[in-house]
VEXTORVO-424064 format. One record per residue (C-alpha): y, z, x negated. Coordinates in steps of 0.02 Angstrom, whole numbers. Layout:
<atoms>
Y_Z_X
...
</atoms>
This chain:
<atoms>
128_629_61
-52_662_108
-119_834_68
-306_862_56
-355_1044_67
-508_1128_-7
-585_1160_164
-555_985_236
-711_900_300
-743_719_246
-691_655_417
-527_752_403
-490_668_236
-525_497_310
-412_534_459
-272_586_342
-291_424_243
-294_315_399
-152_400_495
-42_452_349
138_395_351
281_385_225
469_391_244
563_244_167
750_243_134
827_81_196
956_-17_99
1119_-73_180
1053_-242_238
898_-162_315
1005_-31_402
1119_-166_472
972_-267_537
893_-113_613
1059_-69_694
1070_-240_776
887_-260_824
837_-82_867
1006_-2_904
964_126_770
1070_145_613
973_286_528
947_279_339
760_310_345
610_233_429
429_292_445
288_175_396
98_186_380
49_254_209
-82_118_186
-100_-55_260
-265_-113_333
-297_-212_173
-267_-56_68
-386_45_179
-518_-89_146
-484_-75_-41
-512_114_-31
-676_83_61
-730_-40_-74
-692_84_-213
-788_222_-124
-935_106_-94
-942_59_-279
-933_242_-327
-1071_286_-203
-1184_145_-264
-1158_196_-446
-1198_379_-414
-1330_383_-276
-1474_362_-400
-1431_522_-492
-1419_618_-329
-1598_576_-277
-1677_656_-432
</atoms>
């Protein structure tokens, strides 16, 4: 889970989005494969919260929001 605090600067929020991770519980087949390939039979694995494609999608949404609202800011 990513937590954004009231006093976070914009760059801090971006860093949290880019470096955030999530814990995924593996099923029995995934655990078996991990045990063979990585010599690790734990039930959980840590992954990036967002893929590069998802980060790009976030950028696109923010760009659209910015473009739609920048006119009102200039007045």
